[in-house]
C-alpha positions as CSV (number, residue, x, y, z in Angstrom):
1,X,0.0,0.0,0.0
2,X,1.3,3.4,-1.0
3,X,-0.8,6.4,-0.1
4,X,-0.5,10.1,-0.2
5,X,-2.4,12.3,2.3
6,X,-2.4,16.0,1.4
7,X,-3.6,19.0,3.2
8,X,-2.6,21.4,6.0
9,X,-2.5,24.9,7.3
10,X,-4.5,24.0,10.4
11,X,-4.9,21.1,12.8
12,X,-8.5,20.8,11.7
13,X,-7.2,19.7,8.2
14,X,-4.3,17.6,9.3
15,X,-5.7,15.6,12.2
16,X,-8.4,13.7,10.2
17,X,-5.7,12.8,7.7
18,X,-3.4,11.6,10.5
19,X,-6.2,9.4,11.9
20,X,-6.8,7.8,8.5
21,X,-3.1,7.3,7.8
22,X,-2.6,5.6,11.2
23,X,-5.4,3.2,10.5
24,X,-3.9,2.4,7.0
25,X,-0.6,1.9,8.6
26,X,-2.0,-0.4,11.2
27,X,-3.6,-2.6,8.4
28,X,-0.6,-2.4,6.1
29,X,2.5,-2.3,8.3
30,X,4.8,-2.6,5.3
31,X,3.1,0.1,3.4
32,X,4.3,3.7,2.9
33,X,2.4,6.9,3.6
34,X,3.5,10.3,2.4
35,X,2.0,13.5,3.7
36,X,2.2,16.4,1.3
37,X,1.6,19.7,3.0
38,X,3.0,23.2,3.1
39,X,6.3,24.1,4.9
40,X,4.5,26.1,7.5
41,X,5.5,25.7,11.1
42,X,2.1,24.4,12.1
43,X,2.2,21.6,9.6
44,X,5.8,20.6,10.6
45,X,4.9,20.7,14.3
46,X,1.9,18.4,13.9
47,X,3.8,15.9,11.8
48,X,7.1,16.0,13.6
49,X,6.2,13.3,16.1
50,X,4.7,10.9,13.5
51,X,6.6,8.3,11.5
52,X,5.1,9.3,8.1
53,X,7.2,10.5,5.2
54,X,6.7,14.2,4.5
55,X,7.1,16.5,1.5
56,X,6.2,20.2,1.0
57,X,5.2,22.2,-2.0
58,X,5.1,25.9,-2.7
59,X,1.5,27.0,-2.6
60,X,-0.5,30.1,-1.5
61,X,-4.2,30.5,-0.8
62,X,-6.5,32.1,-3.3
63,X,-9.5,33.1,-1.3
64,X,-9.7,36.1,1.0
65,X,-6.7,37.9,-0.7
66,X,-6.3,41.3,-2.2
67,X,-6.1,41.6,-6.0
68,X,-2.3,41.6,-5.8
69,X,-2.4,38.7,-3.4
70,X,-4.7,36.7,-5.7
71,X,-2.5,37.4,-8.7
72,X,0.6,36.2,-6.7
73,X,-1.2,33.0,-5.7
74,X,-2.4,32.3,-9.3
75,X,1.1,32.9,-10.6
76,X,2.4,30.2,-8.3
77,X,-0.1,27.5,-9.4
78,X,2.0,26.2,-12.3
79,X,5.0,25.7,-10.0
80,X,2.8,24.1,-7.4
81,X,1.4,21.7,-10.0
82,X,4.8,20.9,-11.4
83,X,6.1,20.1,-7.8
84,X,3.1,17.9,-7.1
85,X,3.5,16.0,-10.4
86,X,7.1,15.3,-9.5
87,X,6.1,14.0,-6.1
88,X,3.3,11.8,-7.4
89,X,5.5,10.4,-10.1
90,X,8.3,9.6,-7.7
91,X,6.1,8.1,-5.0
92,X,3.7,6.1,-7.2
93,X,0.7,6.1,-4.8
94,X,-2.3,3.8,-5.3
95,X,-4.5,6.4,-3.6
96,X,-4.4,10.1,-2.8
97,X,-6.6,11.5,-0.1
98,X,-7.1,15.3,0.2
99,X,-8.1,16.5,3.7
100,X,-8.5,20.3,3.0
101,X,-6.4,23.4,2.7
102,X,-5.1,25.1,-0.4
103,X,-2.2,22.7,-0.8
104,X,-4.7,19.9,-1.6
105,X,-5.6,21.3,-5.0
106,X,-2.4,20.8,-6.9
107,X,-1.6,17.4,-5.4
108,X,-5.1,15.9,-6.1
109,X,-5.1,17.4,-9.6
110,X,-1.6,16.0,-10.3
111,X,-2.8,12.5,-9.1
112,X,-5.9,12.7,-11.2
113,X,-3.8,13.7,-14.3
114,X,-1.6,10.7,-13.7
115,X,-4.5,8.2,-13.4
116,X,-4.3,7.7,-9.6
117,X,-7.5,7.1,-7.6
118,X,-8.4,10.2,-5.7
119,X,-10.7,11.1,-2.8
120,X,-11.2,14.1,-0.5
121,X,-12.6,14.5,3.0
122,X,-14.7,17.6,3.9
123,X,-14.8,18.3,7.6
124,X,-17.1,21.3,7.6
125,X,-20.8,21.8,7.0
126,X,-20.0,24.2,4.1
127,X,-17.2,23.0,1.9
128,X,-14.3,25.3,1.1
129,X,-13.4,26.5,-2.4
130,X,-10.7,23.9,-2.9
131,X,-12.9,20.9,-2.1
132,X,-15.9,22.3,-4.1
133,X,-13.7,22.4,-7.2
134,X,-12.0,19.1,-6.5
135,X,-15.3,17.4,-5.9
136,X,-15.9,17.6,-9.7
137,X,-12.9,15.5,-10.6
138,X,-12.2,13.1,-7.7
139,X,-13.5,9.5,-7.5
140,X,-15.0,9.8,-4.1
141,X,-16.0,12.4,-1.4
142,X,-16.3,11.8,2.3
143,X,-18.4,14.3,4.3
144,X,-18.7,14.8,8.1
145,X,-22.0,16.6,8.6
146,X,-25.4,15.7,7.1
147,X,-26.3,18.2,4.4
148,X,-22.8,19.0,3.1
149,X,-23.2,16.3,0.4
150,X,-25.6,18.7,-1.3
151,X,-22.6,20.8,-2.4
152,X,-21.1,18.0,-4.4
153,X,-22.0,16.0,-7.6
154,X,-24.8,13.6,-6.9
155,X,-23.7,10.0,-6.1
156,X,-20.1,10.9,-5.2
157,X,-20.4,11.9,-1.5
158,X,-20.5,9.4,1.4
159,X,-21.4,10.5,4.9
160,X,-18.6,9.1,7.1
161,X,-18.2,11.6,9.9
162,X,-14.9,13.2,10.9
163,X,-12.0,11.0,11.9
164,X,-10.6,11.5,15.4
165,X,-7.0,10.6,16.3
166,X,-6.5,7.2,18.0
167,X,-5.1,8.7,21.2
168,X,-8.4,10.6,21.7
169,X,-10.5,7.6,21.0
170,X,-8.7,5.8,23.8
171,X,-9.7,8.6,26.1
172,X,-13.4,8.3,25.3
173,X,-15.4,6.7,28.1
174,X,-12.8,7.3,30.8
175,X,-14.2,8.9,33.8
176,X,-12.7,12.2,35.0
177,X,-11.3,12.0,38.5
178,X,-13.3,13.6,41.3
179,X,-12.0,17.1,42.1
180,X,-13.3,20.0,44.2
181,X,-12.6,22.5,41.5
182,X,-13.9,22.6,37.9
183,X,-11.7,22.9,34.9
184,X,-12.4,25.1,31.9
185,X,-10.5,24.2,28.7
186,X,-10.1,27.1,26.3
187,X,-9.3,26.3,22.6
188,X,-8.8,28.8,19.8
189,X,-7.7,26.3,17.1
190,X,-4.2,25.3,16.3
191,X,-3.2,28.9,15.6
192,X,-5.0,30.5,18.5
193,X,-7.8,33.1,18.5
194,X,-7.1,36.6,19.7
195,X,-10.7,37.6,20.4
196,X,-11.4,34.4,22.3
197,X,-8.2,35.0,24.4
198,X,-9.3,38.5,25.2
199,X,-12.8,37.5,26.2
200,X,-11.6,34.7,28.5
201,X,-9.1,37.0,30.3
202,X,-11.8,39.5,30.8
203,X,-14.1,36.8,32.1
204,X,-11.7,35.4,34.6
205,X,-10.2,38.7,35.9
206,X,-10.9,39.5,38.7
207,X,-10.2,35.9,39.6
208,X,-12.6,33.4,41.1
209,X,-11.4,31.4,44.1
210,X,-8.8,28.9,43.0
211,X,-10.7,26.1,44.7
212,X,-13.7,26.7,42.5
213,X,-12.3,26.9,39.0
214,X,-9.1,26.2,37.0
215,X,-8.3,27.2,33.5
216,X,-6.3,25.3,30.8
217,X,-5.8,27.9,28.0
218,X,-4.4,27.2,24.6
219,X,-3.6,30.7,23.2
220,X,-1.6,30.3,20.0
221,X,2.0,31.7,19.9
222,X,1.2,35.4,19.5
223,X,-0.9,35.7,22.7
224,X,0.8,33.3,25.1
225,X,3.0,35.8,27.0
226,X,0.4,38.4,27.7
227,X,-2.4,35.9,28.6
228,X,-0.1,34.1,31.1
229,X,0.9,37.5,32.6
230,X,-2.8,38.7,32.9
231,X,-3.8,35.5,34.7
232,X,-0.8,35.6,37.0
233,X,-1.4,39.2,38.0
234,X,-5.1,38.4,38.7
235,X,-4.3,35.3,40.8
236,X,-6.1,33.0,38.4
237,X,-5.2,29.3,38.6
238,X,-4.4,28.9,34.9
239,X,-2.1,26.7,32.8
240,X,-1.3,28.6,29.6
241,X,0.4,27.3,26.5
242,X,0.6,28.3,22.9
243,X,-0.1,24.7,21.7
244,X,-1.3,21.6,23.6
245,X,0.6,18.5,22.5
246,X,-1.2,16.1,24.8
247,X,-4.8,16.9,23.9
248,X,-6.0,13.6,25.4
249,X,-4.9,14.7,28.9
250,X,-6.3,18.2,28.4
251,X,-9.7,16.9,27.4
252,X,-9.7,14.3,30.2
253,X,-9.4,17.0,32.9
254,X,-12.0,19.3,31.3
255,X,-15.5,19.9,32.7
256,X,-16.4,22.5,30.1
257,X,-14.8,23.7,26.8
258,X,-14.8,27.2,25.4
259,X,-13.8,27.0,21.8
260,X,-14.0,28.2,18.2
261,X,-16.1,25.9,16.1
262,X,-13.7,24.2,13.7
263,X,-15.2,20.9,12.6
264,X,-12.3,18.7,13.8
265,X,-12.5,20.1,17.3
266,X,-16.3,19.6,17.4
267,X,-15.8,16.0,16.3
268,X,-13.4,15.5,19.2
269,X,-15.8,17.1,21.7
270,X,-18.6,14.8,20.4
271,X,-16.5,11.6,20.8
272,X,-15.5,12.6,24.3
273,X,-18.9,13.9,25.3
274,X,-17.7,17.4,26.5
275,X,-20.2,20.2,26.8
276,X,-19.1,23.4,25.2
277,X,-19.5,27.1,24.7
278,X,-18.8,27.8,21.0
279,X,-17.7,31.1,19.6
280,X,-17.4,30.8,15.8
281,X,-14.7,32.6,13.9
282,X,-16.7,35.2,12.1
283,X,-14.4,35.4,9.1
284,X,-14.2,31.7,8.3
285,X,-14.9,30.9,4.6
286,X,-18.6,31.0,3.9
287,X,-19.1,31.4,7.7
288,X,-18.9,27.7,8.0
289,X,-18.0,27.8,11.7
290,X,-21.3,29.3,12.6
291,X,-23.1,26.5,10.6
292,X,-20.9,23.9,12.4
293,X,-21.7,25.3,15.8
294,X,-25.4,25.8,15.1
295,X,-25.7,22.1,14.2
296,X,-24.7,21.2,17.8
297,X,-26.4,24.1,19.5
298,X,-29.8,23.1,18.0
299,X,-29.4,19.6,19.6
300,X,-28.6,20.9,23.1
301,X,-25.0,19.8,23.0
302,X,-23.5,23.3,23.2
303,X,-24.2,27.0,23.6
304,X,-23.3,29.2,20.7
305,X,-22.5,33.0,20.8
306,X,-21.2,35.3,18.1
307,X,-18.2,37.1,19.4
308,X,-19.7,40.5,18.7
309,X,-22.5,39.7,21.1
310,X,-20.2,38.8,23.9
311,X,-18.1,40.6,26.5
312,X,-16.2,39.3,29.4
313,X,-19.0,39.8,32.0
314,X,-21.5,37.9,29.8
315,X,-19.2,35.1,29.1
316,X,-18.3,34.8,32.8
317,X,-22.0,34.5,33.6
318,X,-22.5,31.8,31.0
319,X,-19.5,29.8,32.2
320,X,-20.5,30.0,35.9
321,X,-24.1,29.2,35.1
322,X,-23.1,26.0,33.4
323,X,-20.5,25.0,36.0
324,X,-22.9,25.5,38.8
325,X,-25.6,23.4,37.1
326,X,-24.3,19.9,37.1
327,X,-27.5,18.3,35.7
328,X,-27.5,20.7,32.8
329,X,-23.8,19.9,32.1
330,X,-24.5,16.2,32.2
331,X,-27.4,16.6,29.8
332,X,-25.3,18.6,27.4
333,X,-22.6,16.0,27.6
334,X,-25.1,13.3,26.7
335,X,-26.4,15.3,23.8
336,X,-22.9,15.9,22.6
337,X,-22.1,12.1,22.5
338,X,-25.1,11.6,20.3
339,X,-23.2,13.4,17.5
340,X,-20.1,11.2,17.9
341,X,-19.1,9.0,14.9
342,X,-16.6,6.6,16.4
343,X,-16.5,4.6,13.2
344,X,-15.5,7.6,10.9
345,X,-11.9,6.5,10.4
346,X,-12.9,2.9,9.7
347,X,-15.6,4.1,7.3
348,X,-13.2,6.2,5.2
349,X,-10.6,3.4,5.1
350,X,-13.1,0.7,4.1
351,X,-14.6,3.0,1.4
352,X,-11.1,3.8,0.1
353,X,-10.1,0.2,-0.1
354,X,-13.4,-0.5,-2.0
355,X,-12.4,2.3,-4.4
356,X,-9.1,0.7,-5.0
357,X,-10.6,-2.7,-5.7
358,X,-13.2,-1.3,-8.1
């Protein structure tokens, strides 16, 4: 088995690809898996601890750029495609799986031009531009949220759910240890979220008593220093880091999660049954994070607030209201688990193997 997984730019794109690659590796120990991503720090950091081969191509996003930025991105496309063709020709994969991000386009197109079986996975409720375009040429499409198949050609899309990393699946079902204090886990995505960071600092300063609440806050690299300083000066019991490597441990200790609404994070929350306050990123492509969050909020698994409707005091009240209402938290956790698709990774692997055998 020789497989290329391509995507990157955020953990939300890479983590599902890692989950699928690990399952393929488990089934085919002598096989080879190559990740083709960008050379950005976030991609390198997430793949550094994995045993997969890695290549990077030169590629820039098209959407959300100025006219000059768009022209620059377009001018690089021939180079990106040439680099992708060289990688595909050298590696000779049987299958290429695109998991999102602008790097996916040239690699999947190169594979298609060379007659390799191709598929893509869409994590979000509203597909991004790259996946919408690729959906027209790939052999198969895997979607995570009911309704997103409507954006793709009829008959190509399969509802599989969003794969979750194996180490998090092992955490599912484990009971949190009894503790006098409650822990709030704050997530802004793999690159952090400045407005979420600001709201949480405002919400927890002045501090609550340390025996009532603790904070585990993932800030992103740009905000780590000032967030840590703000909590320390206010006497807040907070563990602050730019990036959380051991997410299984962080989730295991959490009673409540305050987070952006990226699809992969939401899939992880569902598998682990963690109630959440979701603050969608308002500038996400096609506002897909709002659609993601609304899907869970309608089912009672989470609360959703647009960031422009929040201030520190309101967020503090919502957090305390949930932490002081154990029956409500348990009900939200139960509702969240109803959205879990524990079989997502297996479904994608099985469908991909069927595609190869066809």
